[in-house]
C-alpha positions as CSV (number, residue, x, y, z in Angstrom):
1,M,0.0,0.0,0.0
2,K,1.2,3.5,-0.8
3,I,0.2,6.8,0.8
4,V,1.1,10.3,-0.7
5,L,1.2,13.3,1.7
6,A,0.8,16.5,-0.2
7,F,0.0,19.5,2.1
8,D,0.1,23.2,1.6
9,S,1.5,25.4,4.4
10,F,-0.7,26.1,7.4
11,K,-0.2,29.8,7.2
12,G,1.3,31.4,10.3
13,C,1.8,27.9,11.8
14,L,3.6,25.2,9.7
15,T,5.4,25.0,6.4
16,A,4.1,22.6,3.9
17,E,7.1,20.3,4.6
18,E,6.5,20.4,8.4
19,A,2.8,19.4,7.8
20,C,3.9,16.5,5.6
21,R,6.5,15.3,8.1
22,A,4.0,15.4,11.0
23,A,1.5,13.4,8.9
24,E,4.1,10.8,8.0
25,E,5.0,10.4,11.7
26,G,1.2,9.9,12.5
27,V,0.9,7.3,9.7
28,R,3.9,5.4,11.1
29,R,2.6,5.7,14.6
30,A,-0.5,3.9,13.5
31,G,1.7,1.0,12.4
32,F,1.6,1.6,8.7
33,S,4.6,-0.1,7.1
34,G,3.9,0.6,3.4
35,E,5.4,3.3,1.2
36,V,4.9,7.0,2.2
37,V,5.8,9.8,-0.2
38,C,5.9,13.4,1.0
39,V,5.3,16.1,-1.6
40,P,5.1,19.6,0.0
41,L,3.1,21.9,-2.3
42,S,2.4,25.6,-2.9
43,D,-0.3,27.3,-4.9
44,G,2.4,29.3,-6.7
45,G,2.5,32.2,-4.2
46,E,4.3,32.3,-0.9
47,G,6.4,29.1,-0.5
48,L,6.9,28.3,-4.2
49,V,10.7,28.6,-4.0
50,L,10.9,26.8,-0.7
51,C,9.0,23.9,-2.2
52,F,11.6,23.3,-4.8
53,L,14.5,23.9,-2.4
54,R,13.2,21.3,0.0
55,T,13.1,18.6,-2.7
56,G,16.9,18.7,-2.6
57,K,16.9,19.0,-6.4
58,A,17.6,22.7,-6.5
59,H,20.0,25.1,-4.9
60,E,19.4,28.6,-3.6
61,V,20.6,31.7,-5.4
62,M,20.8,35.1,-3.7
63,V,21.0,38.3,-5.7
64,R,21.0,42.0,-4.8
65,V,18.3,43.9,-6.7
66,H,16.3,47.1,-6.4
67,G,13.2,46.7,-4.2
68,P,9.7,48.2,-4.7
69,L,11.0,51.7,-3.8
70,M,14.3,51.2,-5.6
71,E,16.1,50.4,-2.4
72,E,18.6,47.6,-2.3
73,V,17.2,44.2,-1.3
74,V,18.5,40.7,-1.4
75,A,16.1,38.5,-3.4
76,K,16.2,34.7,-3.3
77,Y,15.3,32.1,-5.9
78,A,16.2,28.6,-6.8
79,I,17.9,26.8,-9.8
80,S,17.4,23.1,-10.5
81,E,20.4,20.9,-10.0
82,D,20.7,20.4,-13.8
83,G,20.9,24.2,-14.2
84,E,18.0,24.2,-16.7
85,T,15.2,25.7,-14.6
86,A,14.8,28.7,-12.2
87,Y,12.0,28.9,-9.7
88,M,11.1,32.4,-8.5
89,E,8.6,34.5,-6.5
90,M,8.3,38.1,-7.7
91,A,7.5,39.1,-4.1
92,S,11.1,38.3,-3.2
93,A,12.1,41.4,-5.2
94,C,9.0,43.6,-5.1
95,G,6.5,42.2,-2.6
96,L,4.1,44.2,-0.5
97,T,5.8,43.0,2.7
98,L,9.0,44.8,1.6
99,V,7.2,48.2,1.9
100,P,6.4,49.7,5.3
101,M,2.7,50.6,5.8
102,E,3.4,54.3,5.8
103,K,5.2,54.1,2.5
104,R,2.7,52.0,0.5
105,N,1.8,53.8,-2.6
106,P,1.5,52.0,-6.0
107,L,2.1,55.3,-7.8
108,E,5.7,54.9,-6.6
109,T,6.5,51.2,-6.5
110,T,8.2,49.4,-9.3
111,T,8.9,45.9,-10.7
112,Y,12.4,46.8,-11.7
113,G,13.9,44.4,-9.2
114,L,12.0,41.5,-10.7
115,G,13.6,42.3,-14.1
116,E,17.0,42.2,-12.4
117,M,16.2,38.8,-10.8
118,L,15.1,37.4,-14.2
119,K,18.2,38.7,-15.9
120,D,20.4,37.1,-13.2
121,A,18.7,33.7,-13.8
122,V,19.3,34.0,-17.6
123,E,22.9,34.9,-17.0
124,H,23.1,31.7,-15.0
125,G,22.2,29.9,-18.2
126,V,18.7,28.7,-17.4
127,K,16.3,27.8,-20.2
128,H,13.1,27.8,-18.3
129,I,11.8,30.1,-15.6
130,V,8.8,29.3,-13.3
131,L,7.6,32.5,-11.7
132,G,5.0,33.0,-9.0
133,I,3.5,36.5,-9.1
134,G,1.5,36.8,-5.9
135,G,1.9,39.3,-3.2
136,S,3.1,42.3,-5.2
137,A,3.5,45.9,-4.0
138,T,3.2,47.3,-7.5
139,C,0.8,48.5,-10.2
140,D,3.3,49.6,-12.9
141,G,2.1,47.2,-15.6
142,G,5.4,45.5,-15.4
143,I,7.2,48.4,-17.0
144,G,9.9,48.5,-14.3
145,M,10.7,44.9,-15.1
146,L,10.9,45.7,-18.8
147,E,13.3,48.6,-18.1
148,A,15.6,46.3,-16.2
149,L,15.6,43.8,-19.1
150,D,16.5,46.7,-21.5
151,V,13.2,46.1,-23.4
152,W,11.8,49.5,-22.2
153,Q,14.0,52.4,-23.1
154,S,13.5,55.0,-20.5
155,T,15.3,56.3,-17.5
156,I,14.6,55.2,-13.9
157,G,13.8,58.1,-11.7
158,E,12.1,60.2,-14.3
159,G,8.6,61.3,-13.5
160,S,6.6,60.3,-10.4
161,A,6.1,56.6,-11.4
162,P,7.1,54.1,-14.0
163,L,3.8,54.5,-15.9
164,N,4.4,58.2,-16.3
165,R,6.8,57.1,-19.1
166,T,4.3,55.6,-21.5
167,R,5.1,58.3,-24.0
168,R,8.4,56.5,-24.7
169,V,7.0,53.1,-25.3
170,R,7.2,53.4,-29.0
171,Q,10.9,53.1,-28.7
172,A,10.7,50.1,-26.4
173,A,11.0,47.3,-28.9
174,P,14.6,47.1,-30.3
175,D,15.3,45.8,-33.7
176,G,15.3,42.0,-33.8
177,Y,13.2,41.8,-30.6
178,D,11.9,38.3,-30.0
179,Q,8.5,38.5,-28.4
180,S,8.3,34.7,-27.8
181,H,11.0,34.8,-25.1
182,P,13.3,37.8,-25.5
183,T,16.0,36.7,-23.0
184,G,16.2,33.2,-24.5
185,A,14.3,31.5,-21.6
186,I,10.8,30.2,-21.7
187,L,8.6,31.6,-19.0
188,T,5.8,29.9,-17.1
189,V,3.8,32.1,-14.7
190,A,1.9,30.8,-11.7
191,C,-1.2,33.1,-11.7
192,D,-4.5,32.5,-9.9
193,V,-6.0,35.9,-10.7
194,N,-8.3,36.2,-13.8
195,N,-8.7,40.0,-13.8
196,P,-8.0,42.1,-16.9
197,L,-5.4,44.8,-17.1
198,Y,-7.7,47.8,-16.8
199,G,-11.3,48.7,-16.2
200,R,-13.5,48.3,-13.1
201,E,-12.4,44.7,-12.7
202,G,-8.8,45.5,-13.6
203,A,-5.5,45.7,-11.7
204,A,-6.0,49.3,-10.4
205,Y,-9.6,49.2,-9.2
206,V,-9.5,45.7,-7.7
207,F,-6.0,45.4,-6.2
208,A,-4.3,48.9,-5.9
209,P,-6.3,49.9,-2.8
210,Q,-4.9,46.8,-1.0
211,K,-1.4,48.2,-1.8
212,G,-2.1,51.7,-0.4
213,A,-3.7,53.6,-3.3
214,T,-6.4,56.2,-2.6
215,A,-9.6,56.4,-4.7
216,E,-8.0,59.2,-6.7
217,Q,-4.8,57.3,-7.3
218,V,-6.8,54.3,-8.5
219,V,-8.2,56.4,-11.3
220,V,-4.7,57.7,-12.3
221,L,-3.3,54.2,-12.2
222,D,-6.1,52.8,-14.4
223,R,-5.6,55.6,-16.9
224,R,-1.9,54.8,-17.1
225,L,-2.5,51.1,-17.6
226,R,-4.9,51.9,-20.5
227,A,-2.2,54.1,-22.0
228,F,0.4,51.4,-21.6
229,A,-1.9,48.8,-23.4
230,M,-2.6,51.3,-26.2
231,A,1.1,52.0,-26.8
232,T,1.9,48.3,-26.7
233,E,-0.8,47.6,-29.3
234,E,0.5,50.4,-31.5
235,M,3.9,48.7,-31.5
236,G,2.3,45.5,-32.7
237,L,3.2,43.6,-29.6
238,A,-0.4,43.0,-28.5
239,T,-4.0,43.0,-29.6
240,K,-6.8,44.8,-27.8
241,E,-7.9,41.4,-26.5
242,D,-4.6,40.8,-24.7
243,A,-5.5,43.5,-22.1
244,F,-8.5,41.3,-21.2
245,H,-6.7,38.0,-21.1
246,P,-7.4,36.2,-17.8
247,G,-4.5,37.2,-15.5
248,A,-3.4,40.3,-17.4
249,G,-4.2,42.4,-14.4
250,A,-2.3,40.1,-12.0
251,A,0.4,41.7,-9.8
252,G,-0.6,45.2,-10.9
253,G,-0.6,44.5,-14.6
254,L,2.6,42.5,-14.5
255,G,0.7,39.6,-16.1
256,Y,0.1,41.7,-19.2
257,A,3.8,42.6,-19.6
258,L,4.8,39.0,-19.2
259,L,2.2,37.8,-21.7
260,T,2.8,40.4,-24.4
261,Y,6.5,41.2,-24.2
262,W,7.7,37.8,-23.2
263,G,5.1,35.4,-24.6
264,A,4.7,33.8,-21.2
265,E,2.2,31.2,-20.4
266,L,-0.1,32.0,-17.5
267,K,-1.3,29.0,-15.6
268,R,-3.0,28.1,-12.3
269,G,-0.4,28.2,-9.6
270,I,-1.0,24.8,-8.2
271,E,-0.9,23.3,-11.7
272,V,2.5,24.9,-12.4
273,V,3.9,23.6,-9.1
274,M,2.6,20.1,-9.5
275,E,3.8,19.9,-13.0
276,A,7.3,21.1,-12.2
277,M,7.6,18.7,-9.2
278,G,6.4,15.7,-11.1
279,F,3.4,15.2,-8.9
280,D,1.6,12.8,-11.2
281,E,4.6,10.5,-11.0
282,A,4.5,10.6,-7.2
283,L,0.8,9.7,-7.3
284,R,1.2,6.6,-9.6
285,G,0.5,3.4,-7.7
286,A,-0.8,5.3,-4.6
287,D,-3.9,4.1,-2.8
288,V,-4.6,7.4,-1.1
289,V,-3.3,11.0,-1.0
290,V,-3.7,13.2,2.0
291,T,-3.8,17.0,1.4
292,G,-4.7,20.0,3.5
293,E,-4.1,23.6,4.6
294,G,-4.7,25.9,7.5
295,C,-8.4,26.5,6.8
296,S,-10.5,24.8,4.2
297,D,-13.8,26.3,3.0
298,E,-15.8,26.9,-0.1
299,Q,-12.8,28.9,-1.6
300,T,-10.7,25.7,-1.4
301,V,-12.3,24.3,-4.5
302,H,-11.4,27.4,-6.5
303,G,-7.7,26.7,-7.5
304,K,-6.2,26.1,-4.1
305,V,-3.6,23.3,-3.5
306,A,-6.2,20.8,-2.1
307,A,-8.4,21.2,-5.2
308,G,-5.5,20.7,-7.5
309,V,-4.4,17.6,-5.7
310,L,-8.0,16.2,-5.8
311,G,-8.2,16.8,-9.6
312,R,-5.0,14.9,-10.3
313,A,-5.9,12.1,-7.9
314,Q,-9.3,11.6,-9.4
315,A,-7.8,11.3,-12.8
316,L,-5.6,8.5,-11.6
317,G,-8.3,6.8,-9.5
318,V,-6.6,7.7,-6.1
319,K,-8.7,8.4,-3.0
320,T,-8.2,11.9,-1.5
321,V,-8.4,12.8,2.1
322,L,-8.6,16.5,3.1
323,M,-7.0,17.2,6.5
324,S,-6.9,20.9,7.6
325,G,-6.6,23.0,10.6
326,V,-10.2,24.3,10.3
327,I,-13.0,22.9,8.2
328,K,-15.8,25.1,7.1
329,D,-18.4,24.4,4.4
330,R,-18.0,20.6,5.0
331,E,-20.9,19.7,2.8
332,V,-19.4,21.7,-0.1
333,L,-16.0,20.0,0.3
334,E,-17.5,16.5,0.5
335,A,-19.7,17.2,-2.5
336,Y,-16.7,18.4,-4.5
337,G,-15.2,14.9,-4.2
338,F,-13.0,14.6,-1.2
339,N,-13.4,11.0,0.1
340,R,-12.9,12.1,3.7
341,V,-12.7,15.5,5.4
342,Y,-10.9,16.0,8.8
343,G,-10.4,19.0,10.9
344,I,-7.3,18.4,13.0
345,N,-8.6,20.6,15.9
346,E,-12.1,19.0,16.1
347,G,-13.1,18.5,19.7
348,N,-10.1,20.4,21.0
349,S,-11.0,23.1,23.6
350,R,-7.7,25.0,23.5
351,S,-7.5,28.6,22.3
352,L,-6.7,29.4,18.7
353,E,-3.4,30.9,19.8
354,E,-2.5,27.6,21.4
355,L,-3.7,25.5,18.5
356,M,-1.5,27.5,16.1
357,Q,1.6,26.7,18.0
358,A,3.8,24.6,15.8
359,E,4.3,21.7,18.1
360,V,0.6,21.6,19.0
361,A,-0.4,21.6,15.3
362,K,2.1,18.9,14.5
363,E,0.7,16.6,17.2
364,N,-2.8,17.2,16.1
365,I,-1.9,16.2,12.5
366,R,-0.2,13.1,13.9
367,R,-3.3,12.1,15.9
368,T,-5.6,12.7,13.0
369,C,-3.5,10.6,10.6
370,Q,-3.5,7.8,13.2
371,R,-7.3,8.1,13.5
372,M,-7.6,8.0,9.7
373,L,-5.8,4.7,9.5
374,E,-7.6,3.2,12.4
375,E,-10.9,4.0,10.7
376,G,-9.6,2.2,7.6
377,L,-8.9,3.5,4.2
């Protein structure tokens, strides 16, 4: 018998790997002597790089880049042991957590550091880049990134924000520019946002307020994103429809720049991670897969790790158990297809603060796995 353990992180409590290891200890505690395979997962946002580093099949790379406010930061990414693939999180270079609350203003933040990180990976000789674009501090349409890649010919520091420089965009595409992958590397983007570049459902109106923009600034940002799209279309690098491609508005419009200037493929984050980690191969021959997260509810079925695991497992005829810190909307989760649903804290009278202590959570996972096996798979 074979069991696969494929957890997401329990945010603020356990990493995905810690959750998997605790589950393995619980399975063994129950006397299971069969094969156990641990595959820590991420939905392509926080934890994507760590997932690959912890497989032991990639090494960490540190690079000094410009942060969201053009300050120096040290960004981290991973390169596979064969040197072919780089795994990145844009938030490492220009994430919202890098900007103090009092300085959050998407009129001023830039994706320039991401461009530097991408360039560094290409200089290492990688042929494929897997990029998660969640958690950004920016709404510059990806122009900062294009500047760093020498695709956008303008001067950093001019104007009040990167998108002030749309008047120069007609000079942005050098002779011989290869739109399919201008740096020579193929780019796959983990993106779970379907919003367009501009408009009421676009990057500025939906996401900029979360990054510190006022209502007035949102209007300005949306106007600039429209101007960027129009200029890109006039250069022949995009069609009008590209601005409304699902995910074009992700990370403050970065999705649009990656799609049109790089020819990147935008995919569901969990699908990108599972594909890159060879998850289907890990599932082959398994009798059951156990997955989970900090809190599972109706949103879980919309592209989160557990839903991605269930989809792959169902295709291969593998039973799927959902085991999370908190279970809400149980009927929805069971109807979606999970064979069993467990809340590791069920019947526990401790406070939430106590339950979120790492050692307490690990022990509750162990006990729940033991119970799962005792009830029979």
